[in-house]
N, C-alpha and C positions, 0 to 999 in steps of 0.2 A: 498678825497684828489685830488688836482687839477691835479697832474701828477703821478697817481698811478703806471703806468708801469715804469716810470723812478725811482721812489723810490724803487720798487721791484728789479730792476736791480742793484741799488746801494747797497742794503743790501745783495743781493745774492753775488755780487762781493766781498764785504768787508768781509763777513762771510767766503767765500771760501779762501780769502787771509789770514785771520787769522788762519784758519785750516792749510793752507800750511806753514805759518810762524812757527807755533808750531811744526809741524811734522819735518820740516827740522832742527829746533833748537835741538829737541830731538836727531835726527840722528847725527848731527855734534858734539854735546856734547859727545855722546856715542863714536863716532869715535875718537875724540881727546883723550879722556880718555883711550881708548883701545890702541891707538898708543903710548901714553906717560906714561901711568900709573901715571899721575899727576893730582891731584884734582885742583891745581892752573891753569894748562894749560886748563883743561876743563872749569873752572869758568871764564876764559878769554873770552869765547864765549858770554855769556850774557853781560859782560862788554863792549865788542866791539860793540855789537848790540845797547846798550844804547848810547855809544859814537857816533855811526853813526847817530842815530836818533836825538841826540842833535844838531849835525852839520847841518843837513837838517832843523831842526826847526829854527835855527838861520838864515838860508838863505831863508826860505820860504817866508817872506814878500817881498823880492826882486823879487822872481820868480812869486808870485801871482799878483804882480803889473804889470807884463809884458805879462803874458799869461793867458788865461781863465783857471779857476780852473778845469774844466772838461778835458781840454787838459793836464794839469799837472798830474791829477790822472791816465789818460790813459797812458801817456808816462812813468810815474813812475812805474806802474804795469807791463808794457811791458819790462822795463829795469830790473825789479826784475826777471821776467820770463827768460830773456836772460842770466842774471848772474847765476841763478839757473841751467839753462841748461849747462852752462860752468862748473859749479861745478859738476854736474852729470857726464859729459864727463870726467872731470879730475879724479874723484874718480873711475870711471870705468876703466880708462887706467892705473892709478897708485894705484890699489887697495891694494897692499902690502906695498908700501913705499911712501905715499903721503907727500908733503911738508906742514907742519903745517902752516908756515907763509903765503903761498899762500891761504890756506883754510881760514885763518883769514882775508885776504884781500878781498876775495870773499864774506865772511859773512858781512864785513864792507860795501861793495857795496850794498848788498841787504838791509841792515839796513838803509843806507843813503836814498835810494829811498822810503823805507817804512815810513820814517819820514814825507814825503810829503803826502802820502795817508792817514795816521792817522788823521792829522789835517783837511785835505780837506773833508774827508768823512762826518765829523760832520758839516762842514760849508755848504755842499751841501743840507743837509736835509731841511732847510727852503726854499730853492729854488724849491724843488719838493713837499713840503707839506704846506698846508695852515696853518696859525697861530693857528687856533682853534683846529687843529689836531696834533699839535707838541707833546703834552704829549703822545698821543697814539703811534705816530710814533717812538718817542724816547724809549718808553717802549718796543715796538716790537723789535727794533734794539738791545736794551740792553738784552732782553730775549734771542735772538739768540746768542749774543756774550757770554752770561753766559753758554749757552748750549755748545758752542765751548770750553769755558774754562773748563767745566767739562769733556768733552769727548775727546778732541784732544790730550791731554797729554797721556791719556790711550791708544788711538789709535796709537800714535807714538811709544810708548813703546812696544805695542803688535806687531806692524809691524816689529820691530827689532828682535823679536823672530822668525818670519817666514822668513824674508828676510835679505840680507846683507845691509849695510849702503848705498852702491851705488844704489841698487835696490829700497830702500825706497826713496832716493832722486829722482830717475826717476819717481816713483809713484807720488811724490810731484810735479814734473814738470807738470804732468797731471792735478793736482788740480789747479796749477797756470794758466794753459792754460784756464781752465773753468772760473776762476776768471777774467782773462784778457779779455776774450770774453764778459763777462757780463758788465764789466766797459767800454769797447770800444763802447758798444751800448747806453751809456748814452747820452741824448740830451745835446747839448752845452749850457752852462751857461756863459754868457758874463757879466763881471763886469767892470763898468766904472772906470778907474784909472786916477789919476792926472799925466798927461804927463809932467808936469813941475817939478816933484819931481826928485831930484838927487838920485843916488844909495844909498848914506848914509841915506837920508830921507826915502827911501823905506825900508832900513834895520831896521830903527827905528820905522816904522809905527805901528807895533804891540804893541811896548812898549808905544808909544804915545796914542794908543787907550786905553790901560790899564789905563794910567794916566787921560784920558778924561772922562771915564765912571765910576761912583761911584759903579754901580752894579758889574762891573768887579773887581774893587779893593776889594770889599767886598768878592766876591766869591774866589778871590785869597787868601785872608787871611784865609778863611774857608778851602779851599783846601790844603793849606800848613800845617795847623794844623791837618787836617784829614790825609794827607799824612804821617806826622810824626807818628800819632796814628796808622795808618794801617801797619806800618812796623813790628809790632808785629806778623803779619800774614805771614811775610817772613819765608821761610822754616827753616832758621838757628835759629830764635827765638822760633818758634813753636816746633822745635825739642828739644830744651833745656827744654821747658815747659813740653813736653811729658815725657821726661826722668827724670827730677828732681822733678816735681810736681805731675804728674799723675802716674809715675812709671809703665808705660806700654811700649810695644815694639815700635820701631821706626816707624812701619807702621801706627801708630795712627796719626802721623803728616799729613799723606796723607788723612786719614779719616776726620780730622778737616778741612783741606783745601777744600776737596770735599763737605762737608756739608755747608761750607760757600758759595760756588758757588750755591748749591741747594737753600739755603735761598735767595741768590741774584736773582735767576731766579724766585722764588716764589714772591719776592717783585716786580719784573718787571711786572709779570702777574697781581698782585693786582693793581698796578698803571694803567695798561692798562684797567682793568675792571672798574675802577672808575675815568677814565681820566678826564671826564668833571668836576667832583667835585674838583679834585686836581688842575685842571687848574685855578679854581676860589679861591683856598685856598693854593697856593704854599708855602707861608711862614709858615703856620701851618704844612704842610706836612714835610717841611725841618726841622722845629723845633722839631717836635715829632720824626722824624727819627733820628736826632742827639741825642736828649735827651735819648730816649729809648735805642739806641745803646750804649750810654755812660754808662747807668745803668747796662746793661747786661755785658759789658766789665769789669766793676768794680766787678761784681759778679763772673765772670770768674777768676779774680785775687785772689779771696778768695776760689775758688773751688778746689776739689781734686778728684771728681768722674768723670771718663772719659766719661761715657754716658751722664751725665748732661752737661759736657762741649760741647759735640757734639750738644745737643739741643740748647745750648746758641750760638754756632757757626752758626746754621741755622738762629736764630733770628737776630744775628748781620748782617748777609748777607742780610736778608729781610729788616731790618731797613735802611741799607746803600742805597738800591735802592729807598726806599720811600723818602729818602733825595736827592739822587743824580740826579734822573731823572727830578723832577721839578726844581731843581737848574740849570741843564744844559738848560732846556727849557726857563727859565727866561732870560738867556743870548741870546738865539736865538730870543726871542720876543722883546728884548729891544736894541739890537745892530744892526746897519745897515748891511745888508747882504754882502755888498762889503768889509766890514772890518773883517768879522768873521774869514776867513782863517788865516790872519796874526795874529790876536789876539789869536786864538787857538794855533798857532805855538809857540807864545811867552809864553803863559801860560804852554804849554807842556814842554818847556825847563825848566821853573821854577820848575814844579812838578817833573820832572825827576831828576834834581839836588837835590831837597829836599829829594826825596826818597833815593837816593844814600848816602847822608850824614846821613840821619836818620837811615838807617840800621846800620851804624857804631856806631852812638850815642846810639841806643837802645841795641846794642850788648855790649857796654861798661857798660851801666846801668845794664844789666842783669848779667854781670860778677861781678860788684862791689857790687850791692845792691840786686841782686837776680831777677829772671825772673818775679816773682809776681809783683815786683815794676814796671817793664816795662809795664805790663798789666794795673796796677792801674793808672800810668801816662797817658796811652793811653785813659782810660776812662775819666780822668780829662780834657784832651785836647778836647774830643768830647763834654763835658759839656760847654767848652768855645765856641765851634762852635755853640751850641744851643743858648747860650747867645747872640752871635753876630747876629744870625738870628732873635731873638726876638727884638733886638735893631734896626735892619735895615729892618724890615718886609715890609715896604712900597716899597722898591726897588724890591722885588720879586713879589708883587701883582699887580704892575702897568704894563700896556702894552702900550708901545709907538708905534707910527706909524713909521715903518722902511721900 
């Protein structure tokens, strides 16, 4: 890799940031529920986080057109650290009667700046890694994020057993400090921007990029279908499946989600191991990942044995990464680097909106037609994704000079 140290600083900073994001989310959700005894009030925390990230995603093209993307990620993470510090101070000083509205506002501020770091971190990878190593770099990045996904929720919950919410947030400030230091050490990446663009043109630049590149349009179609399909793994849908189909305790929804993450980590490691082969056969990898994931999901919809479902969950996680990593790499290899940040921000807004709507849609389907139907529809959607991949295979296998 041409800038190995920079890449390591990027993934260390982003992984620590993700750990910190999860821990403070667990702490705040727990705090709000304890103070209000309201599930609605607690559920507003992830809703506010999603809303904050959508707003920053919409504004990201304007910001990335005016500042270097490394400056943006450094400032964004520094602002997240400052706001989390304010949150820790406030919780410490008002430990018995904190104002919920103020907590919501601070959470919204952290989420707003987090929206910039999410899109920019992926856009930075091609600047620090040569094109032929992108599959391996993305696999390593994904593996570490899956590890974070498996462990950080458990870590956050465990810390709340040992410490108060304020103490957990103070510990999280330390995690954010380490993340910020790592990201501040990133070498500057300067992207040439069109100085003649108006603010409106900058705001629309990501959407224009989507319209310009067929590979992006195709990936968006696939991502939207997969986003709808993947909402069955949201806790509310899985919980219904566990209780009404498997007839086991509620703790099994946690086991199912955990095994999904384990499978995803295994898939990332497999892709890393055979990265050279996959780099030359991206369309085949995306197709088989989608197709096999669809088949296993349909099998789950017909299953009733909890152990068998756990095995299927591992396989679905595995196949999802065999599909997603080469799909993400094909974008990095075929889109000019100076347009990646704005395009990632725009696609992120679409996927977030689709996920929010899809959770409601799948919930309605589960209530009206049964949760098995939701899983079956999910499998059918993944089959459509596989069909699109087969039809547009040339878009994923070509590498343009960018």
